[in-house]
C-alpha positions as CSV (number, residue, x, y, z in Angstrom):
1,M,-21.1,-52.2,170.6
2,K,-18.9,-54.2,172.8
3,P,-18.5,-54.0,176.5
4,F,-16.6,-51.7,177.8
5,S,-14.9,-55.5,179.4
6,D,-13.5,-55.8,176.3
7,I,-12.4,-52.0,175.4
8,H,-10.3,-52.2,178.1
9,S,-8.6,-55.4,177.8
10,L,-8.0,-53.9,174.1
11,A,-6.1,-51.1,175.6
12,C,-4.3,-52.6,177.9
13,R,-2.7,-54.9,175.1
14,R,-2.0,-52.4,173.4
15,H,-0.2,-49.9,175.9
16,G,1.7,-52.8,178.0
17,G,-0.8,-54.0,180.6
18,P,-3.6,-52.5,183.2
19,K,-1.0,-50.5,185.3
20,A,0.7,-48.7,181.9
21,V,-3.7,-47.6,181.0
22,A,-4.0,-46.9,184.5
23,A,-1.4,-44.6,184.3
24,G,-2.3,-42.7,181.5
25,L,-5.5,-41.8,183.4
26,P,-6.9,-38.0,183.6
27,S,-7.2,-36.5,187.6
28,I,-11.3,-36.1,188.2
29,L,-12.2,-33.7,191.3
30,T,-15.8,-34.2,193.1
31,P,-18.6,-32.0,192.7
32,A,-17.8,-30.7,196.3
33,A,-14.0,-29.9,195.3
34,L,-14.9,-28.2,192.0
35,A,-17.3,-26.5,194.3
36,K,-14.3,-25.2,196.6
37,K,-12.2,-23.6,193.5
38,S,-13.0,-19.5,192.6
39,D,-14.4,-18.2,189.9
40,A,-11.5,-16.4,189.5
41,F,-9.9,-20.4,188.7
42,Y,-12.6,-21.2,186.5
43,L,-12.4,-17.6,184.2
44,S,-8.6,-18.6,184.1
45,A,-8.4,-22.0,183.0
46,M,-12.0,-21.0,180.0
47,M,-9.6,-18.0,178.6
48,R,-6.3,-20.5,178.5
49,R,-8.2,-23.3,176.9
50,V,-9.6,-20.7,174.1
51,F,-6.0,-18.9,173.8
52,R,-4.3,-22.7,173.1
53,A,-7.0,-23.2,170.4
54,G,-5.0,-23.3,167.3
55,L,-1.7,-22.6,169.3
56,T,1.4,-24.5,170.3
57,H,-0.1,-25.2,174.5
58,S,3.4,-24.4,175.9
59,L,3.3,-21.0,174.3
60,V,0.1,-20.4,175.8
61,D,1.1,-21.7,178.8
62,A,4.5,-19.4,179.2
63,K,2.9,-16.1,178.3
64,W,-0.1,-17.3,180.8
65,P,1.1,-15.5,184.0
66,A,1.4,-12.1,181.8
67,F,-2.2,-13.0,181.2
68,E,-3.2,-13.1,184.6
69,D,-1.4,-9.5,185.6
70,A,-2.9,-8.1,182.7
71,F,-6.5,-9.2,183.8
72,F,-6.5,-8.5,187.5
73,G,-6.0,-12.4,188.0
74,F,-9.4,-13.2,185.8
75,D,-11.4,-11.6,188.4
76,P,-15.5,-11.9,186.6
77,E,-16.6,-9.1,188.5
78,K,-13.5,-6.9,187.8
79,L,-13.2,-8.5,184.1
80,V,-17.0,-6.9,183.3
81,L,-16.2,-3.6,183.8
82,M,-13.4,-3.3,181.9
83,P,-14.2,-0.7,179.0
84,D,-13.2,-1.0,175.2
85,D,-10.5,2.0,175.8
86,M,-8.4,0.0,178.6
87,L,-9.2,-3.8,176.5
88,D,-7.8,-2.0,173.5
89,A,-4.7,-1.1,175.8
90,R,-4.0,-4.5,176.0
91,M,-3.9,-5.1,172.0
92,Q,-0.1,-3.1,172.6
93,D,1.0,-5.3,175.6
94,T,3.7,-7.7,173.8
95,R,3.6,-9.9,176.4
96,L,0.5,-10.9,175.2
97,I,-0.7,-12.9,172.6
98,R,-2.5,-10.0,170.8
99,H,-5.8,-12.2,169.3
100,Y,-8.6,-9.1,169.2
101,G,-11.4,-11.8,169.1
102,K,-9.9,-13.7,171.7
103,M,-9.4,-10.9,174.1
104,R,-12.8,-9.7,173.7
105,A,-14.0,-13.3,174.5
106,I,-12.5,-12.5,178.5
107,R,-15.2,-10.0,178.9
108,H,-17.7,-11.8,177.6
109,N,-16.6,-14.6,179.6
110,A,-16.3,-12.7,182.6
111,Q,-20.0,-12.0,182.6
112,L,-21.1,-15.8,182.2
113,V,-18.5,-17.1,184.9
114,T,-20.9,-14.1,187.0
115,D,-24.1,-14.7,185.5
116,V,-23.9,-18.6,186.2
117,A,-22.4,-17.9,189.6
118,R,-25.2,-15.3,190.6
119,E,-27.7,-18.1,189.5
120,H,-26.1,-21.3,190.8
121,G,-23.8,-20.0,193.7
122,S,-20.5,-20.5,192.3
123,F,-19.2,-21.4,189.0
124,G,-18.0,-24.8,190.1
125,R,-21.2,-25.4,191.9
126,F,-22.6,-25.4,188.5
127,I,-20.1,-27.5,187.0
128,G,-20.0,-30.0,189.5
129,Q,-24.0,-30.6,190.3
130,W,-24.4,-30.7,186.2
131,P,-25.5,-34.8,185.4
132,D,-23.0,-37.0,184.3
133,D,-25.0,-38.9,182.0
134,A,-25.4,-35.4,180.0
135,V,-22.6,-34.1,180.0
136,A,-22.5,-33.4,176.1
137,D,-25.3,-30.9,176.9
138,L,-23.1,-29.0,179.8
139,W,-20.7,-28.4,176.4
140,R,-23.1,-27.2,174.5
141,E,-24.8,-24.6,177.2
142,L,-21.0,-23.4,177.9
143,S,-20.6,-22.9,174.0
144,R,-23.8,-21.1,173.8
145,R,-23.4,-18.1,176.3
146,G,-19.9,-18.0,175.9
147,K,-17.9,-16.8,173.2
148,Q,-14.8,-19.1,171.9
149,L,-16.2,-21.9,173.1
150,G,-17.1,-24.3,170.5
151,G,-16.3,-27.2,169.1
152,N,-13.6,-28.9,171.3
153,S,-13.2,-26.2,173.5
154,A,-15.7,-26.5,176.3
155,P,-15.0,-30.2,177.0
156,A,-11.3,-29.4,176.4
157,F,-11.6,-26.9,179.4
158,L,-13.8,-29.1,181.7
159,R,-11.0,-31.9,181.4
160,M,-8.7,-29.0,182.2
161,V,-10.2,-28.1,185.8
162,G,-10.9,-31.9,186.6
163,R,-14.8,-32.0,185.5
164,D,-15.2,-35.8,184.7
165,T,-15.8,-35.5,180.6
166,W,-15.7,-38.0,177.4
167,Y,-13.7,-35.8,175.0
168,P,-14.0,-36.3,171.6
169,T,-10.7,-36.2,170.4
170,G,-9.9,-38.2,167.0
171,D,-8.7,-41.3,168.4
172,V,-11.8,-41.0,170.7
173,L,-14.1,-40.8,167.5
174,A,-12.0,-43.2,166.0
175,G,-12.5,-45.7,169.0
176,L,-16.8,-44.8,168.8
177,I,-16.7,-45.3,165.0
178,A,-15.1,-48.9,165.3
179,N,-17.5,-49.7,168.1
180,G,-20.2,-48.9,165.6
181,V,-22.0,-45.7,167.8
182,V,-21.7,-43.5,165.2
183,D,-20.2,-43.5,161.7
184,K,-18.8,-40.3,161.2
185,A,-17.8,-36.8,162.6
186,L,-20.0,-35.7,165.9
187,A,-21.5,-32.9,163.8
188,S,-24.9,-33.3,164.5
189,Q,-26.8,-33.5,167.9
190,R,-28.6,-37.1,167.2
191,D,-24.7,-38.5,167.0
192,R,-23.8,-36.3,170.0
193,R,-26.6,-38.1,171.8
194,A,-25.4,-41.6,170.4
195,A,-21.9,-41.1,171.5
196,Q,-23.2,-39.7,175.2
197,Q,-25.4,-42.8,175.5
198,A,-22.7,-45.1,174.8
199,F,-20.5,-43.0,177.8
200,N,-23.8,-43.9,179.8
201,Q,-23.4,-47.3,179.2
202,W,-19.7,-48.3,179.4
203,Q,-20.0,-46.2,182.8
204,Q,-23.0,-48.3,184.5
205,E,-20.7,-51.5,183.3
206,S,-17.7,-50.5,184.9
207,G,-18.1,-47.9,187.2
208,L,-15.6,-45.7,186.0
209,P,-15.8,-42.1,185.2
210,Q,-16.7,-40.8,181.7
211,A,-12.7,-39.2,181.0
212,H,-11.0,-42.5,182.4
213,I,-13.4,-44.8,179.8
214,S,-12.7,-41.4,176.5
215,R,-9.0,-42.2,177.5
216,I,-8.8,-45.7,177.6
217,L,-11.6,-46.1,174.1
218,A,-8.4,-43.8,172.9
219,M,-5.9,-45.8,173.7
220,T,-7.5,-49.1,171.7
221,V,-7.1,-46.7,168.7
222,G,-3.8,-44.5,169.0
């Protein structure tokens, strides 16, 4: 596995130098800043990611104000009480993306956010306090307890809300393979642990957030 300095140098050569690389890095929030955001903010972002899966992001984003209106601003305490007939009525709302499985996931994930907030004080505090060196385990926890959060949806959601995480895009996977970390898609927990260990090592070397390391690694390929 190459040292991170070599990975960064290659990204700079391919993308116009250090300033150009730095300009493409995602924003990251501190644990304190994550804790200040409301549970409704997190549920809204979580469900926006769920609806984005398989669709053009701009289409979902354009409809999201209507979703906010139809689902009580994504207040999880209200949504856990939504009866079936009210949910069914939303399927007739032409302003919305009427995918029943994803609609039903709103109520389930509202319960997830509510339960986590009761356990940890707030959903933002929960994700902010999760150890950085095991962030892939946070994806697994969200996928296990939530609905429609499998695949890349959990890391994509965390990236959307500013929580530091690496993100297994196709370019990141190609970078991991090129560096001998894994030899195929991250299909097993062993492969995911190996990738996490690589990001932990590169973070120790560089002092950068794993989200930045992930994007820089992707730049060595894409």
